[in-house]
C-alpha positions in Angstrom: -3.8 -24.2 -6.8 -1.1 -24.4 -3.6 2.8 -25.9 -3.4 2.6 -27.2 0.3 5.5 -28.5 2.4 6.4 -29.4 5.9 9.3 -28.0 7.5 11.1 -27.0 10.7 12.3 -23.3 12.0 15.8 -23.1 12.2 15.8 -19.5 12.8 14.1 -16.1 13.5 15.4 -13.7 11.2 13.4 -10.4 12.2 10.0 -9.5 14.0 7.3 -7.2 14.7 3.9 -6.9 16.5 2.0 -9.5 14.2 4.5 -10.4 12.0 7.6 -13.0 12.0 9.8 -13.8 9.4 11.9 -17.0 9.9 14.2 -19.2 8.3 12.6 -23.2 7.6 14.1 -26.4 6.1 12.0 -28.4 3.8 10.9 -32.0 4.0 11.6 -31.5 0.3 13.1 -29.5 -2.3 11.2 -26.2 -4.1 9.7 -27.5 -7.6 12.0 -28.2 -10.1 15.0 -26.7 -7.8 17.1 -28.6 -5.2 16.0 -25.4 -2.8 14.9 -26.9 0.8 16.2 -24.0 3.0 14.0 -20.9 2.7 12.2 -17.6 4.2 8.9 -17.8 5.5 6.5 -15.7 6.8 4.0 -16.2 9.9 1.1 -13.8 10.7 1.5 -14.4 14.6 -1.9 -13.4 15.6 -3.0 -15.9 13.1 -1.3 -19.0 13.7 0.9 -18.6 16.4 4.5 -17.5 17.2 7.5 -19.9 15.5 9.7 -20.8 17.4 13.5 -22.7 16.3 12.4 -26.1 16.1 8.8 -26.0 15.5 7.0 -28.0 12.8 5.5 -26.0 10.7 2.9 -26.1 7.0 4.3 -24.1 4.8 2.5 -22.5 1.7 5.6 -22.1 -0.8 3.5 -21.3 -4.2 5.2 -17.6 -4.3 8.6 -19.2 -4.4 7.5 -22.1 -6.7 6.5 -18.8 -9.1 9.5 -17.0 -8.1 7.3 -13.9 -7.4 8.9 -10.7 -6.4 7.1 -9.1 -3.5 5.6 -12.3 -2.6 9.3 -14.5 -2.5 8.5 -16.3 0.8 6.9 -19.0 1.9 3.8 -18.7 4.2 3.6 -20.4 7.3 -0.4 -21.4 7.4 -0.2 -23.7 10.8 2.5 -24.8 13.6 0.6 -27.7 14.2 2.8 -28.9 17.0 2.1 -25.4 18.6 -1.0 -24.2 18.0 -2.2 -20.9 19.7 -4.8 -20.1 22.4 -8.1 -19.8 21.4 -8.7 -15.7 21.0 -10.2 -14.0 24.2 -13.8 -13.7 23.9 -15.4 -10.4 23.0 -17.6 -8.3 20.3 -16.6 -8.2 16.9 -17.8 -10.5 13.6 -16.5 -9.3 10.7 -14.9 -12.1 8.9 -11.8 -11.4 6.7 -10.3 -13.6 3.9 -14.0 -14.8 3.8 -14.5 -18.6 3.4 -10.8 -19.3 2.8 -8.7 -21.7 5.2 -7.4 -18.9 7.0 -10.3 -16.4 7.3 -9.9 -14.4 10.1 -12.7 -12.8 12.4 -12.4 -9.2 13.7 -13.9 -6.4 15.5 -14.9 -3.7 12.8 -15.1 -0.1 13.3 -18.1 0.1 11.7 -19.4 -3.6 13.2 -22.5 -3.1 15.5 -20.7 -3.9 18.6 -17.7 -1.4 18.3 -17.5 1.2 20.1 -17.6 3.6 16.8 -20.6 1.9 15.4 -22.9 5.2 16.5 -20.4 7.4 15.0 -20.4 5.7 11.4 -24.1 5.3 11.3 -24.4 8.9 11.3 -21.3 10.0 9.5 -21.8 10.7 5.7 -19.3 13.6 4.7 -15.6 13.8 4.8 -16.1 17.5 5.2 -13.4 18.3 1.9 -10.8 16.0 3.5 -8.1 15.2 1.1 -8.0 11.7 -0.3 -4.9 10.7 -1.9 -4.8 7.3 -4.1 -2.3 5.6 -5.4 -1.9 2.8 -7.5 1.3 1.6 -5.8 2.0 0.5 -2.0 5.7 2.0 -2.8 4.2 6.0 -3.3 2.8 5.9 0.6 5.9 7.1 2.1 6.7 9.3 -0.7 3.1 10.9 -0.4 3.7 11.5 3.1 7.1 12.4 3.0 5.9 15.8 0.4 3.1 16.1 3.5 5.7 16.6 5.7 7.6 18.8 3.9 4.6 21.4 3.9 3.2 20.7 8.0 4.8 17.9 9.6 2.0 18.2 11.9 -0.6 17.2 10.1 -2.7 14.2 11.0 -2.1 11.1 8.0 -4.3 8.4 7.9 -3.5 4.9 5.8 -6.4 2.9 4.3 -5.1 -0.1 2.8 -7.2 -2.1 0.1 -7.5 -5.6 -0.2 -6.3 -5.6 -4.3 -2.6 -6.8 -2.9 -1.2 -8.0 0.3 -4.2 -8.8 2.8 -2.3 -8.7 6.1 -1.7 -5.0 6.9 1.1 -6.6 9.1 2.9 -7.7 5.6 3.9 -3.7 4.9 7.6 -2.7 6.4 6.5 0.8 5.2 3.6 0.9 7.6 5.4 -0.1 10.3 7.8 1.9 10.1 6.5 4.8 9.2 4.0 4.1 12.3 7.2 4.1 14.4 8.6 7.0 13.0 5.4 9.2 13.9 4.9 9.7 10.1 1.4 8.0 9.8 -1.0 8.5 12.6 -2.9 5.3 11.8 -4.1 2.5 9.6 -7.4 1.3 8.5 -7.8 -2.0 6.9 -10.7 -2.3 4.1 -12.7 -5.3 2.4 -10.9 -8.5 2.9 -7.7 -7.1 3.8 -7.3 -7.1 7.9 -4.6 -6.6 10.4 -4.8 -2.6 10.5 -4.6 -0.6 13.9 -9.1 -0.5 12.5 -10.9 -2.9 10.4 -13.9 -1.5 7.9 -16.3 -3.2 5.9 -15.9 -1.1 2.9 -12.9 1.7 1.6 -16.3 3.7 1.8 -16.8 3.1 5.9 -12.8 3.1 6.0 -12.4 6.6 4.9 -14.8 7.9 7.0 -13.2 6.3 10.1 -10.0 8.0 9.1 -11.7 11.3 9.6 -14.3 10.8 12.1 -12.5 8.1 14.1 -9.0 8.6 13.8 -9.7 12.3 13.4 -6.9 12.9 10.4 -6.0 15.7 8.3 -5.7 13.6 5.2 -6.1 10.0 3.7 -4.4 8.0 1.2 -6.0 4.7 -0.3 -4.0 2.4 -1.6 -3.5 -1.6 -2.0 -0.7 -3.5 -0.4 2.7 -4.5 -1.4 2.4 -7.5 -4.4 0.3 -5.5 -6.8 -1.3 -7.6 -9.9 -0.8 -7.2 -13.2 -1.2 -9.0 -16.7 -0.3 -6.8 -19.3 -3.4 -6.2 -20.4 -6.0 -2.5 -20.5 -7.8 -3.8 -17.9 -6.1 -6.8 -16.1 -4.4 -4.8 -13.0 -5.2 -4.8 -9.0 -4.7 -0.6 -9.3 -7.7 -0.2 -11.7 -10.3 0.0 -8.8 -7.9 3.2 -8.0 -10.6 5.2 -10.1 -13.2 3.7 -8.0 -11.8 4.6 -4.7 -11.6 8.4 -6.2 -15.0 7.9 -6.9 -15.6 6.6 -3.6 -13.8 10.2 -2.3 -16.1 12.1 -4.5 -19.7 10.4 -3.5 -18.4 11.1 0.9 -17.6 14.8 0.5 -13.7 14.3 0.0 -11.5 16.0 -2.2 -9.8 13.1 -4.3 -6.6 13.3 -5.4 -5.1 11.1 -8.1 -1.4 10.4 -7.3 0.4 9.5 -10.8 2.1 6.3 -11.3 5.3 7.4 -13.1 8.6 6.1 -14.1 11.8 7.6 -15.8 13.2 3.7 -15.5 11.1 1.5 -16.9 12.0 -0.4 -19.3 8.4 -1.7 -19.8 7.0 1.1 -22.6 3.2 1.2 -21.2 4.9 2.1 -17.6 7.4 5.1 -18.6 6.4 8.7 -18.1 3.0 8.6 -17.4 2.3 4.5 -16.5 -0.8 3.2 -18.2 -2.4 2.0 -15.1 -2.7 5.8 -14.3 -3.8 7.0 -17.3 -6.9 4.0 -17.5 -8.4 4.3 -14.2 -8.7 8.0 -14.6 -9.7 8.7 -18.0 -12.3 5.8 -18.0 -13.0 4.8 -14.6 -12.7 8.0 -12.3 -15.8 10.7 -13.1 -14.5 14.3 -13.9 -13.1 16.5 -11.3 -10.3 14.8 -9.4 -7.1 16.9 -8.8 -4.1 15.5 -10.7 -0.9 16.9 -9.6 1.6 16.9 -12.1 5.6 17.4 -10.8 7.3 20.2 -12.3 10.9 18.7 -12.5 12.3 21.5 -14.2 12.1 22.9 -10.7 14.6 20.7 -9.4 18.1 22.0 -8.9 21.0 21.1 -10.5 22.6 19.0 -7.6 19.8 17.3 -6.9 19.5 16.1 -11.1 22.9 14.9 -10.8 22.3 12.7 -7.8 19.5 11.5 -10.0 20.1 8.2 -12.9 18.5 8.4 -14.8 17.8 12.3 -14.9 14.0 12.4 -14.5 14.0 15.4 -17.1 13.1 12.6 -19.5 9.9 12.2 -18.4 9.6 15.8 -17.8 6.2 16.7 -20.1 2.7 15.2 -20.4 2.3 15.1 -24.3 -0.3 17.1 -25.5 -2.5 14.1 -26.0 -2.5 12.8 -22.6 -3.7 16.5 -21.7 -6.6 16.6 -23.8 -7.1 12.7 -22.2 -6.9 14.4 -18.8 -8.8 17.4 -19.6 -12.2 16.0 -17.7 -9.9 16.4 -14.6 -7.6 19.7 -12.8 -4.3 19.3 -14.0 -1.9 21.0 -11.2 1.6 21.5 -11.8 4.0 20.8 -8.6 7.1 22.5 -7.8 9.5 19.9 -6.5 11.9 22.6 -4.5 13.1 20.9 -1.3 11.3 17.3 -2.3 14.6 15.6 -2.6 15.6 16.5 0.3 12.3 15.3 2.0 11.9 12.2 0.3 15.5 11.2 1.2 14.7 12.1 4.9 12.2 9.3 5.1 12.6 6.6 7.9 11.8 3.5 5.5 13.4 2.8 2.4 12.4 3.7 -0.7 11.9 1.2 -3.5 9.4 0.9 -6.8 9.5 -2.7 -8.6 13.3 -3.0 -7.1 14.4 0.5 -7.9 15.4 2.6 -5.0 15.7 6.1 -4.7 18.2 7.3 -7.1 17.3 4.6 -10.0 13.8 5.6 -10.2 13.1 9.3 -8.9 10.3 10.1 -11.3 8.5 7.9 -9.5 8.8 8.9 -5.2 8.9 12.7 -6.6 5.5 12.3 -8.5 4.3 10.9 -5.5 5.5 13.4 -3.3 4.4 16.0 -5.7 1.0 14.8 -4.8 1.5 14.7 -1.0 2.5 18.5 -1.4 -0.5 19.6 -3.0 -2.8 17.8 -0.6 -1.2 19.5 2.5 -1.8 23.1 0.7 -4.8 22.2 -0.3 
């Protein structure tokens, strides 16, 4: 199940709170290769701070399988430099339960939390817009769309546990917070390491509203989504349930369309089947679904996009009929291309950056604009 290697830290590549990326010399090559020098990640709150010369135990399974987003070694322990025990304090929420790296945190909804009474009483999101996206890469584009309308709105990110569990893995979240674009983050389910911890998406959303004081919330899995090419076998299927959670709590659920004008896979070209399946078969009727109006782009803007997103400018009549249980809203894209280009973090989806898959980011920004004007 796990490809184990021992190694020695050769150099520190980058570091930010809770996250350090290093170069490691392995004691033996990756399976089927001659590679013995790798990049590896240490979540410092869990395993401590690696330094050059430290011995490390590394999980290299993602590298052995040649994964994309997960293409790092993961430092499991610094056996000769174990971190000190955490200080005594409240909190009994266990994340990544019963794995070798289960982590105990203080949940915002924990009985020992200063916010427990607030969440014990909270039952409504009071119509707060809740944007739900399939891919983590939509997050900065959604926020760009929100800020194009009103940069003073307080935006909270609710991390589900469909992909990367440690919140610290996300460069986007760190960059958006540093730039003041994101007010706060909440990790839910088995995910951990955000500004606040919560047991469920439901208490995560309630905390966004009643603890962080958010005007809007964005729900999405972390980097590294999982898909199998089957109708129901993908981690983003739960976006339908997250829209249902928002509706149950009296929020205003908004389905962010996953779109592409560059994906070579037919099931993801135009509107991805991931969005269609979760909206049509999982989400309850009545979700607002912002649809980008690509005809509203200026010619000068479209000239910067390769390929031209006009190839996915229309939702087919069949798709509109399938989605008629929801509320489709056409959104003007004027100024959103400029807003996307102002993002403080790089925009990239499935390895394609902003000019190469404009539809993906414009669809997310359109949802942000709609939510901000809600």
